[in-house]
C-alpha positions as CSV (number, residue, x, y, z in Angstrom):
1,M,6.7,59.4,-1.2
2,D,9.9,61.1,-0.1
3,P,12.5,58.3,0.4
4,T,13.7,60.0,3.5
5,G,10.2,60.2,5.0
6,K,8.8,57.9,7.6
7,M,6.9,54.8,6.6
8,I,5.1,54.6,9.9
9,E,3.2,57.7,11.1
10,M,0.7,58.2,13.9
11,P,-1.3,61.4,13.6
12,S,-2.6,61.4,17.2
13,A,-2.0,59.4,20.3
14,G,-4.0,56.2,20.6
15,G,-5.3,56.7,17.1
16,K,-4.7,55.0,13.8
17,L,-1.2,54.2,12.5
18,V,-0.8,55.2,8.9
19,L,1.7,53.1,6.8
20,Q,3.1,54.2,3.5
21,G,6.0,53.5,1.1
22,D,7.2,50.1,-0.1
23,W,7.0,47.4,2.5
24,S,9.4,45.0,0.8
25,I,12.6,43.1,1.7
26,A,14.7,45.9,0.1
27,H,13.5,48.2,2.9
28,A,13.4,45.6,5.7
29,A,16.2,47.1,7.7
30,R,14.7,50.6,7.7
31,L,11.2,49.2,8.6
32,A,12.7,47.2,11.5
33,R,14.2,50.4,12.9
34,E,11.0,52.3,12.6
35,L,9.0,49.4,14.1
36,A,11.3,49.6,17.2
37,S,10.2,53.2,17.9
38,A,6.6,52.8,16.7
39,P,3.9,53.3,19.4
40,S,2.1,50.2,20.7
41,D,-1.2,51.7,21.8
42,C,-2.8,52.3,18.4
43,A,-6.4,51.4,17.8
44,A,-6.1,50.5,14.1
45,I,-3.7,50.4,11.2
46,D,-4.2,52.0,7.8
47,A,-2.0,50.2,5.2
48,T,-3.9,51.4,2.1
49,D,-1.1,53.8,1.2
50,I,1.5,50.9,1.0
51,G,2.8,50.8,-2.6
52,V,4.6,47.4,-2.7
53,L,4.0,44.6,-0.2
54,D,5.9,41.3,-0.3
55,S,6.2,38.4,2.2
56,A,8.8,40.2,4.3
57,G,6.7,43.3,4.6
58,A,3.6,41.3,5.4
59,L,5.5,39.6,8.2
60,L,6.7,43.0,9.6
61,L,3.1,44.2,9.4
62,L,1.9,41.2,11.4
63,N,4.6,41.9,14.1
64,L,3.4,45.5,14.3
65,A,-0.2,44.4,14.8
66,A,0.9,41.8,17.4
67,R,2.7,44.6,19.4
68,S,-0.6,46.6,19.5
69,D,-2.7,43.5,20.2
70,L,-4.8,44.2,17.1
71,A,-6.9,41.6,15.3
72,Q,-6.5,41.3,11.6
73,D,-9.8,42.9,10.8
74,R,-8.4,46.2,12.3
75,I,-5.8,46.4,9.5
76,A,-7.0,48.2,6.4
77,L,-5.3,46.8,3.3
78,R,-5.6,47.3,-0.4
79,S,-7.4,44.5,-2.2
80,E,-4.3,43.3,-4.1
81,H,-2.4,43.0,-0.8
82,R,-5.1,41.1,1.1
83,D,-4.5,37.6,-0.2
84,L,-0.7,37.7,0.4
85,F,-1.3,39.0,3.9
86,E,-3.8,36.3,4.8
87,V,-1.4,33.6,3.5
88,I,1.4,34.9,5.6
89,A,-0.9,35.2,8.6
90,R,-2.0,31.6,8.3
91,A,1.6,30.4,8.0
92,V,2.6,32.3,11.2
93,E,-0.4,30.9,13.1
94,T,0.5,27.3,12.0
95,E,4.1,27.7,13.0
96,H,3.3,29.1,16.4
97,A,0.3,26.8,17.1
98,P,0.9,24.9,20.3
99,E,1.7,21.2,19.7
100,Q,-1.0,18.8,20.8
101,A,0.0,16.6,23.7
102,R,0.7,13.1,22.3
103,A,-1.5,10.4,23.8
104,P,0.2,7.8,26.0
105,V,1.3,4.6,24.3
106,W,-1.4,2.4,25.8
107,I,-4.1,4.8,24.5
108,R,-2.6,4.8,21.0
109,A,-2.4,1.0,21.2
110,L,-6.0,0.7,22.2
111,D,-7.0,3.1,19.4
112,R,-5.2,1.0,16.8
113,I,-6.8,-2.2,18.1
114,G,-10.2,-0.5,17.9
115,V,-9.6,0.7,14.3
116,T,-8.4,-2.8,13.3
117,C,-11.4,-4.5,14.9
118,S,-13.7,-2.0,13.2
119,S,-12.1,-2.7,9.9
120,I,-12.4,-6.5,10.4
121,L,-16.1,-6.2,11.3
122,R,-16.7,-4.0,8.3
123,D,-14.9,-6.5,6.0
124,G,-16.9,-9.4,7.5
125,I,-20.2,-7.6,6.9
126,G,-19.2,-6.8,3.4
127,L,-18.2,-10.4,2.7
128,V,-21.6,-11.7,4.0
129,G,-23.4,-9.2,1.9
130,F,-21.4,-10.1,-1.2
131,F,-22.1,-13.8,-0.5
132,G,-25.8,-13.1,-0.4
133,L,-25.7,-11.1,-3.6
134,T,-23.8,-13.9,-5.3
135,L,-26.4,-16.5,-4.1
136,V,-29.2,-14.4,-5.5
137,T,-27.5,-14.1,-8.8
138,L,-26.7,-17.8,-8.9
139,A,-30.4,-18.7,-8.1
140,A,-31.5,-16.4,-11.0
141,A,-29.0,-17.9,-13.5
142,L,-29.5,-21.6,-12.7
143,P,-33.0,-22.0,-14.3
144,R,-31.7,-20.3,-17.5
145,P,-29.0,-22.5,-19.2
146,R,-28.3,-19.7,-21.8
147,R,-26.9,-17.6,-19.0
148,W,-24.4,-20.3,-17.9
149,R,-20.8,-19.3,-18.6
150,L,-19.4,-22.8,-19.3
151,T,-16.4,-21.7,-21.3
152,S,-15.3,-19.3,-18.7
153,T,-15.9,-21.8,-15.9
154,V,-13.8,-24.5,-17.6
155,H,-11.1,-21.9,-18.2
156,H,-10.9,-21.1,-14.5
157,M,-11.1,-24.8,-13.6
158,Q,-7.9,-25.3,-15.6
159,Q,-6.3,-22.1,-14.3
160,S,-7.1,-22.6,-10.6
161,G,-7.1,-26.4,-10.5
162,L,-5.0,-28.2,-13.1
163,D,-2.3,-25.6,-13.2
164,A,-1.9,-25.9,-9.4
165,L,-1.8,-29.7,-9.4
166,P,2.1,-30.0,-9.5
167,L,2.6,-27.5,-6.7
168,V,-0.1,-29.0,-4.5
169,S,1.3,-32.5,-5.0
170,L,4.9,-31.6,-4.4
171,L,4.3,-29.6,-1.2
172,S,1.9,-32.2,0.2
173,F,4.4,-35.0,-0.5
174,L,7.1,-33.0,1.4
175,I,4.8,-32.1,4.3
176,G,3.8,-35.8,4.6
177,A,7.5,-36.7,4.7
178,V,8.1,-34.1,7.4
179,V,5.2,-35.3,9.5
180,A,6.5,-38.8,9.3
181,F,10.0,-37.7,10.3
182,L,8.7,-35.8,13.3
183,G,6.5,-38.7,14.4
184,A,9.3,-41.1,14.1
185,T,11.6,-38.9,16.2
186,V,9.2,-39.2,19.1
187,L,7.8,-42.7,18.7
188,R,11.2,-44.3,18.2
189,D,11.9,-43.9,21.9
190,F,8.9,-46.1,22.7
191,G,9.5,-48.6,19.9
192,A,6.3,-47.6,18.2
193,E,7.5,-46.5,14.8
194,L,4.6,-48.3,13.2
195,F,2.2,-45.6,14.6
196,V,3.9,-43.1,12.3
197,V,1.5,-44.5,9.6
198,D,-1.5,-43.7,11.8
199,L,-0.2,-40.2,12.5
200,T,0.3,-39.5,8.8
201,T,-3.1,-41.0,7.8
202,Y,-5.1,-39.1,10.4
203,A,-3.3,-35.8,9.8
204,F,-3.9,-35.8,6.0
205,L,-7.4,-37.3,6.0
206,R,-8.8,-34.9,8.5
207,E,-6.6,-31.7,8.3
208,F,-3.6,-31.3,6.2
209,G,-4.9,-32.5,2.9
210,V,-7.7,-29.9,2.6
211,L,-5.9,-27.2,4.7
212,L,-2.7,-27.2,2.7
213,T,-4.6,-27.1,-0.6
214,A,-6.8,-24.2,0.7
215,I,-3.8,-22.2,1.9
216,L,-2.0,-22.7,-1.4
217,L,-5.0,-21.7,-3.4
218,A,-5.6,-18.7,-1.1
219,G,-2.2,-17.4,-2.0
220,R,-2.3,-18.4,-5.7
221,T,-5.9,-18.2,-6.8
222,A,-7.4,-15.5,-4.6
223,S,-4.6,-13.1,-5.6
224,A,-5.1,-13.9,-9.3
225,F,-8.9,-13.2,-9.0
226,T,-8.2,-9.9,-7.3
227,A,-5.6,-8.8,-9.8
228,Q,-7.8,-9.8,-12.8
229,I,-11.0,-8.1,-11.6
230,G,-9.1,-5.2,-10.1
231,T,-7.3,-4.5,-13.4
232,M,-10.7,-4.5,-15.1
233,Q,-12.1,-2.1,-12.5
234,S,-9.2,0.3,-12.9
235,R,-9.7,0.3,-16.7
236,E,-13.4,0.9,-16.3
237,E,-14.2,-2.4,-18.1
238,I,-16.7,-3.3,-15.4
239,D,-18.5,-0.1,-15.9
240,A,-18.6,-1.0,-19.6
241,I,-20.1,-4.4,-18.7
242,R,-22.9,-2.7,-16.8
243,T,-23.5,-0.3,-19.6
244,L,-24.0,-3.2,-22.0
245,G,-26.7,-4.5,-19.6
246,Q,-24.6,-7.4,-18.3
247,D,-24.2,-8.4,-14.6
248,P,-20.6,-8.4,-13.4
249,I,-21.4,-10.9,-10.7
250,E,-22.8,-13.3,-13.2
251,L,-20.1,-12.7,-15.7
252,L,-17.0,-12.5,-13.5
253,V,-17.8,-14.0,-10.0
254,L,-19.9,-17.1,-10.7
255,P,-17.5,-18.8,-13.1
256,R,-14.6,-18.4,-10.7
257,L,-16.7,-19.5,-7.7
258,I,-18.1,-22.6,-9.4
259,A,-14.6,-23.5,-10.8
260,L,-13.0,-23.3,-7.3
261,V,-15.8,-25.2,-5.6
262,I,-15.3,-28.1,-8.1
263,M,-11.5,-28.1,-8.1
264,L,-10.6,-27.6,-4.5
265,P,-12.1,-30.9,-3.3
266,L,-10.4,-32.7,-6.1
267,L,-7.1,-31.1,-5.3
268,S,-7.6,-32.0,-1.7
269,V,-7.9,-35.7,-2.7
270,V,-4.6,-35.4,-4.6
271,A,-3.0,-33.7,-1.7
272,T,-4.1,-36.4,0.7
273,L,-2.7,-39.1,-1.6
274,A,0.6,-37.2,-2.0
275,G,0.9,-36.7,1.7
276,L,0.4,-40.4,2.3
277,L,3.1,-41.2,-0.4
278,G,5.5,-38.8,1.5
279,G,4.9,-40.7,4.7
280,L,5.4,-44.0,2.7
281,A,8.8,-42.8,1.5
282,V,10.0,-42.0,5.0
283,A,8.5,-45.1,6.5
284,T,10.1,-47.4,3.9
285,L,13.5,-45.7,3.5
286,S,14.1,-44.5,7.0
287,L,12.1,-46.7,9.4
288,G,12.3,-50.0,7.5
289,I,8.5,-50.5,7.3
290,P,7.6,-52.6,4.3
291,V,5.3,-51.1,1.7
292,E,2.7,-53.8,2.2
293,M,2.6,-53.2,5.9
294,Y,2.3,-49.4,5.4
295,V,-0.6,-49.9,2.9
296,N,-2.4,-52.4,5.2
297,R,-2.0,-50.0,8.2
298,V,-3.4,-47.1,6.2
299,Y,-6.3,-49.3,5.1
300,E,-7.1,-50.2,8.7
301,T,-6.7,-46.7,10.0
302,A,-8.5,-44.7,7.3
303,T,-12.3,-44.7,7.7
304,L,-14.9,-43.0,5.6
305,S,-15.9,-40.7,8.5
306,H,-12.4,-39.4,8.8
307,Y,-12.2,-38.8,5.1
308,L,-15.6,-37.1,4.8
309,T,-14.8,-35.0,7.9
310,G,-11.8,-33.4,6.1
311,L,-13.4,-33.3,2.7
312,S,-16.5,-31.5,4.0
313,K,-14.5,-28.4,4.6
314,A,-13.3,-28.1,1.1
315,P,-16.4,-26.4,-0.5
316,V,-16.5,-23.9,2.3
317,F,-12.9,-23.0,1.9
318,A,-13.4,-22.7,-1.9
319,M,-16.3,-20.3,-1.5
320,V,-14.4,-18.2,1.0
321,I,-11.3,-17.9,-1.2
322,A,-13.3,-17.1,-4.3
323,L,-15.6,-14.6,-2.7
324,I,-12.8,-12.7,-0.9
325,G,-10.7,-12.7,-4.1
326,C,-13.5,-11.3,-6.2
327,L,-14.7,-8.8,-3.6
328,E,-11.3,-7.3,-3.1
329,G,-11.0,-6.9,-6.9
330,F,-14.2,-4.9,-7.0
331,K,-12.8,-2.6,-4.3
332,V,-9.9,-1.4,-6.5
333,T,-10.1,2.4,-6.8
334,G,-8.3,2.8,-10.1
335,T,-4.6,3.0,-9.4
336,A,-1.8,0.4,-9.6
337,Q,-1.1,0.9,-5.9
338,S,-4.7,0.0,-5.1
339,V,-4.4,-3.2,-7.2
340,G,-1.4,-4.2,-5.1
341,E,-3.0,-3.3,-1.8
342,R,-6.2,-5.2,-2.6
343,T,-4.2,-8.3,-3.8
344,T,-2.3,-8.4,-0.6
345,S,-5.5,-7.9,1.4
346,A,-7.1,-10.8,-0.5
347,V,-4.3,-13.2,0.3
348,V,-4.1,-12.2,4.0
349,Q,-7.9,-12.4,4.5
350,S,-8.3,-15.7,2.6
351,I,-5.5,-17.5,4.5
352,S,-6.7,-16.1,7.9
353,T,-10.3,-16.9,7.3
354,V,-9.4,-20.5,6.1
355,I,-7.3,-21.2,9.2
356,I,-10.0,-19.7,11.6
357,I,-12.8,-21.8,9.9
358,N,-10.6,-24.9,10.1
359,A,-9.9,-24.4,13.8
360,L,-13.6,-23.9,14.6
361,A,-14.5,-27.0,12.5
362,A,-11.9,-29.1,14.3
363,V,-13.3,-28.1,17.7
364,F,-16.9,-28.8,16.5
365,F,-16.0,-32.2,15.1
366,M,-14.2,-33.1,18.2
367,E,-17.1,-32.2,20.5
368,M,-19.5,-34.1,18.2
369,G,-17.3,-37.1,18.3
370,W,-16.9,-37.3,14.6
């Protein structure tokens, strides 16, 4: 083409615009001048004679089509130019697309509440289903001693029980001391410091002994279960277990579940004794209550019904913690981020579920008069 010739020609009025030359950024100024004088009543555009087309030329071509109110299918392009033109067209449409009106704050809040409730319901249904699957696997393994994983169970008893004993004892002792201090602060005004012993005894026999233990194990053991199984999931070790004909539930979940069901009640007993010792330290050192009087008062206050009421919740808490920890581990998708997210979810779900179950059990026992 003659470099002085026009790049935009219209053979007849209301007909087809014929484009030619190089539609590139090097000729952008000249193309802009010709576009200003180009007719806007054409019926189609023939761009098959364009030699070079870059993004700047495609954008000018789109502007020309927009002036004539032409759809993109009314523009004839060479095949090697079509992809670039469509990419630029989509970018322009996205840039000029009208922004969607943002929903009011209260609608967005309700939407988030609905999504959260749906997620909680989904997790609850999944947990119940996983519990049923575990029970079926346990029922199938019990009559067959060869399928019992005793070594793995004992290992997890040590890991989740014995290794947690110092932490559970120390924190329960300190909480017992705090409860006794708070009780003494109120009861001293009435000259009833002796009832600090009753307060500490009731609190740890019925609630704090098992609840503190469950919360500590929910943070310590549930996260460990999720991280262990999640790492195996990300490394495809669980797929290898299935390939070898083994059941991951029997191999990984049952030893952890049985170990925690055995150890959590035992740790609850230790936590209760440590809490009473914490109350004894405060009563003896701060309130001047003799050790013999404290022990006799505990003996008079503590009844088997109170003790069994608190201890009966321990196996339930153990099953919830173990099942949530293992289930979240199986949900890991294969990345390190997923392991972290599922570990956090296991801790939050375990602690929340334990506290909810404890609150419901407290109301139930109170209504039953136990």
